N, C-alpha and C positions, 0 to 999 in steps of 0.2 A: 473417542470422538465426542464432541460436545452436543448437547441439546440446545434448543432455542432458549430454554430457561437459563441454562448456564452461560450462554453467550450474552444475553441481555443483562443478567445479574452482574457479570464481570465488567461489562461496559459502563455500568452505572454505579459500581462500588467505589466509594470515596476512600474508605479505610476499614480495617477491622478494629472494632472497639474492644476495650479491656474485658468486656462481658462476653466476648466471642461473637457478638452480633456484628452484622455489617451495617455501616452507615451508607445508605443507598440513596442516590440522587433520584428525585422524582421528576419525570419529564412533564407530566400533566397532573394537575390537582383539580378535581371536580368537587364542588361544594353545593350543599342544599341547605334548606332552612332549619332542619331539625338538629343536626349534630354540630352546627357551626357557631351558634350564638355564644356559648361558653368559651369556645376557642378564641373568638374575636375579643371577648371580654378579657381573657388572660393576656392577649397581646397588648390590649389597651392599658392594663394594669402595670405592665412592664415598660410601657412606652415604646414598644416594638412596632415595626412596619412589616407588611407582607414582603418577603424577600424577592419574589418573582411574580408580581401581579399579572404579568403577561402570560404566565403559565397556569393561571388559576381562572376557572370559569364557574359561574354559579347559576342555579336554576331553582325554581320553586316546584315541588312535586308531592312530597309526603302528606302535607297537611292541607293542600289546596282543595276547596270544595269543588266537586265536578258538576254539580247541578247548575252552577252559574260561576263563570270566571270573572264576572264584573267586579271591579273594585269600587269602594271598599267591600271586602268579603263580609257577608252576613255573620259568618263565624268569627267572633271577636278574637279568639286565640290565633286563628289562621291569619287574620289581618295583622295582628301584632307581630307575629313571627316573620311574616313577609316584609313588613315595614322595617323590622330590625335588620333583615338581610339586605334590604335596599340601602339602609344607612351604612352598614358595614362595608358593602361593596363600593359605595360612593366614596367613603373616606379612604379606602385602600386602593382605589383605582382598578377594581375587578369588574370584568364584563358580566352582566347579569341578564338572565332571560326570565322574565316574570310577567304575569298579567298586569296591565296598566303601566308597564315600563317600556322603554324604547325597543327592547328585544323581545316583546311579547310574542311575536310570530315564531320565535324559536323555543318557546317554553315547552317543557315536557319532562317526563321522567329522566333523571340524570343519565341512566344507562341506555336510554333510547336516543337522546339527542347527541351524546358524545360520538357514537359511530355515524349517525346520519349527517352530522355537520362536518365530519372528517377530522374532528379533534382527536379521535382515537386512531392511531396508526401503528403498523407493525414495528417491533423493536423498542417500543416505548415502555417506560415504567409509569404506571398510572395509580394514583391513590384517591380514595374517596371515603368519606365517613359513612359508608353503607356496605353491608356484608356482601351484597350482590355485585360489587365492583368486578368480580371475576368475569362478568359478561363480556368485558372489553377484550378478554383474551381470545375471543373468536377471530380477531383481526391480527393475531400474532403478537399481542402485547402481554406484558406481565403486569396484571392489574390486581391490586390488593385493597381489600376493605379494611378500614382503620377506625379506631375509636376517637372520641372527642379530644383527648389529650394529644393523640398523634396528629389530629387535624391541626391543633395548635403548633406542633413541632414542624409540620410541613409548611404551614403558613409562614412561620418565622425563619425557617432555614432551607426549605425546599428539600429536606432530607428526612429519612425515616430509618429508625434502628430496627433491624429485623434479623432473625436467624435464617440461614440458608435452608432451602427445602430439598428433599429428595424428589425424584421425578418418576411417576408411574405412567407408562404408556398404555393407553386403552384403545385397542383396535376393534372397530365394529365393521364387519365385512358382510357384503351381500346387499341385496335390494330389499328395502322396506316394503311390506305389503300395503296395498291400498287401505287407507283409513288408519295407518300407523305413522306417527309423526316424531319429530325430535323430542317432544315432551315425553313420549312413551319410552324413547331410548334412554333418556337421562333418569327417568324414574326406575327403569329396569337396572341401570348401572348402580344406582343408590341402593336398590333392594338387594342386589347381589353382593355388593362390597360393604354395605352398612353405612349408617350415618356417621360413624367414627372411622370408617375404613381409610379415609383420605388424610387423617391427621398427620401432619408433618410432611405432606406431599404436595407437589404441583401435579395436576393431571394433564397429560398431553393426549388429546383425542386425535385419532387417525383411522386409517383403514378405508376401504373402498366406499363404505356407506357415508363416512364423513367427507371424503373427497367429493362425493356427488351432492352434498348438501349446499344449500344457499347460505349466505352470511346470516340471514335471519335465523335459520335453523341452527347454525353453529352457535349463535348467541344464546339461544334457548338452552343448549347443552352446557355451555360454559357458565351461564347464569347460575345454574343449580349445582355447580361444583361444590359450593360452600355447604349445601345440604348434605353432601356426601363426606363432609369433614375436611375437604381439601381447601387450602388457602387460595390457591390459584388454579385456573383451568384455562387451557389455550389450545388453539389449532395452528399449525404451521401456515404461514401466508403462502398463497398460490395464485393462480390466474383468476380464480373466483374473487379473491380478496382484492386484487389490483383493479379488476373491473368494477367492483363495488365502490372503491374509493375514488376512482377517476372522476374529476369534475366537481367534487364536493367542496364547500366553501373554504375549509382550512387546509386542503390538500394542495401540494405544489402543482403547478401547471406547466405544460410544455416540456422543455428539456429538463427542467427541475423535477418533473414527475418521473421521467425516464431514469434519472439518476437515483431518485428515491426508490423506484422499483428494483433497481440493481442492488441497492443496499438491503431492501426488504427480503429479496431472494437469499442474500448471504446469511441472514440471521436464522433461517430455518434450521431445524435439527439436521445434523449431518447424516448421510446414509451410514448405517452401522453405529449410530450413536449409542452410548452406554446408558441404560436405564436401571433404576433401582428395583423396578418391578414391572411386569408386563401382564396384561389381561386381554383376552380375546373373546369377543361376543359375536354370535351369529345373528345377523339382522333378521333372518327368516324366523327365528324363535320368538320375536317380540310381537306382541299384540297390543291393542288399545289397553292402557294401564290406568288404574284408578287407585288412589290411596283409600284404605279402610280405617286407618288408625290415627295416631296423634303425633307422628313424625313422618317425614317424606319417605323413609325406608319401609314403611308398613303399607305395602301396595300389593295388588294382584292384577293379573290379566283379566279382562272382562269375562272370559269364559271359565276362570278358575274359582274354586271355593277358597275362603279364608282358611289358612293352615290350621291343623289340629293343635299346633304348639304356639298359636298366636298369643300375644301379650294380653293378659287378663285386664290390666288397667285400661288399656286402649279399647278393648272390646266393651267393657262396662261403660266407659264414657261415651262411646259412639253408638251403643245400643245394638251391636252386632254379636254374632255367635260363631264359634268355630264351625267350619264346614259350610257356612252360609256363602252364597254368591252375592257380589255387590250389585249385579244387574238387577233392576227392579226396585232399587232403593228410592223411595219418594224423596224429591227435593223441594225446597221452598224458594231458593234463590239461585240464579245462574249469573255468574260473573265472568265476563271476557275482558281481559286487560292485564296490567302489571308489566314490570320490566322483563318478565319471563316471556310473556305472550301477548304484548300489546302493540305489535308492529303490523304494518299493512298486510303482509302475507297471512298473519294469524287471523286478521279480521276477514280477509278474503276467503280463507278456508271455512271459517264459521258461516259466512254468508252463503256459501255453496249449499250447506246443509239447511239453512234457514229459509232460503228462497222458496216462495210458494207455500209455506207452512205457517202455522200459528203457534205461539207460545201457549203451553197448557194454562188454563184459567187460574190455577192456584199458585203459579210461579211468578215471582218478580225477577225480571231479566234485564241486565244492563250491559252495555258495551262502552268501555272507557278507553279511547285511543291513547297510545303511549306518549304522543306528542302532538303539538299543534300541526306539524307537518304531516303526520300520519292521518290526523283528522281531515285535513284539507284534501289529501290524496284520496282517502276513502270516499269523501263526499263528492269529489270529482267523478268517481266511478259509480256513484249512486248507491253505494253500499249502505249509507245511513238510512236511505229510504227502504231498502230491503228489510233492515232490522226494525225500523219503526212500523212498517206495515205488518210485520210478524208479531208485534207486541213488545219489542225490546225498548228500553230507554237508551237514547244516544246521548252520551255525556261529554263533558269537556276533558281535556288531557290532565292526567294525574295518577297517583298511586292508587287512589280510591280504596276499594274493599280488600285489597291485598293485605293491608295491615290496620285499616280502620282508624287512622290518626286524623279522621275527617268525618263528616256526617254519614258516609257510606258504611254501614255496619249491620251485622246480624242482630236479631232480637231473640232472646230466650234460647230455645233448643232448635232453632232453625237449622236446616241442612242446606249447605251451599255447594253446588257444583262450580268449581273455581279453576281458572287457568293460571292461578298465581303459583307461588313457590313454597308456601309453608302451611301446614295444617295443625300447628300447635294449639293447645287449649287457649281459648281467648284471642287467638290471632286476628280474627275478623270482627272483633268488637264486643261480642257477648261472651262472658265466662263459660257459658254452657253451649255456645254455638258450635256446630260441627261442620268441618270442611272436608270436601272430597276433591283432591287435586286430579286434574286430567287435562288433556289437550283442548284448545279452543273448539275444535270440531266436536269433540265429545261433550263439551259444555253445551254447545248449540243443540246437539241431539237430546241431551237431558232436558233442556228447556222446552223443547217441542213435546217430548214424551211425558214430561212431568216426573220422570224418574230416570235413574241411571240406565242408559241404553247403549247398545253397540252401534257406533256411528256407521259401521260398515253396512248395516242393514238399511241405512237411509241414503246411501250413495247410489246413484243411478249407474247403469252400465257405462254410460258415457263419462262418468266421473271417476271411475276406478282404473 
């Protein structure tokens, strides 16, 4: 019996290439300003046109300054790259969402705006020049991060050459305890299976815990599949998926929506589907989780000590010791945002912790919504004022401090409590900067305490 991955792969397979790879038709191609300039230049050199411009959508996110989205950007490189994307999209007839452009109100992180606009739909193949494209699998799509030369290939042919993947089913069962979030779940999965555990696999997430998750929570899990080595992560579409999609701009309406739902149901993995591997995790064993090292698999629960066999290089770089607990670690910066955790629900959870409290005097804290739509919705709820009153900076939409391809970056040996997805050396802008990954609510708790803290101790009885 086939899985969703196998059904979608077969439906989009054009042919098997002599290399053994599959020529795969790409239903949706998402483009941003960082990995596309060279790809467009290569098209121009060959005199080629984009094959299906109506299946290609572009936004500005990685390099955009979040302190001010007014054009021209003060950051010269950001302005030049944005202008280049504008020119390329105009020449090729591609819809663009960028500050200062007609689609400015739809601008945001590519993996946030795709689902919120309804561009991302179940049963699709989706490609983007960004490793966290796996995010879109939360809606039952097969979404693949690609490199610049592959961006060129998809622009020119709407196809991608790729080896088929095995499928690992990961079941998380039970109820998450208060103060434990999807971010803690995926960090736990990566810790248990390893950062290379998913190489050659697509991860299918399921079980009663995932069934109860919102789409935002599922996106957080699928987003970090790549940190576990998997090329693809997805959740089978269900009633939660359909309710999320209904009424969004690019989703069919009326009877067409009903027909779409019938198809979306059909592409879910069959009961009794054959998997190459299966893993089961008890949700009750998961607690708020924080990384202590230099890859996302190096993490501990907030109550646990760092293991006695922990990697020496990571310990030396981070300044930790075996047997030490992460709780109580002083932080300098608190960052809430990214394609992992920059959605409205993430900001709402952090605001619950922040409300009525103040950021520690030595901490620089910032909230960066994942899109203009998220920003508007949060401001309509007054969340921006909650954060500002507490001492946070409220920024414009963009990738921001997740990867520091913009002015938002660490300095020296600063320690950052971050809701982003990677804690590699130099990831947040300083070669010596130190990143502790955690949920947005845990970042909020750390900002208030001035050190890594257990968010569960800050939740009131009414909040748990």
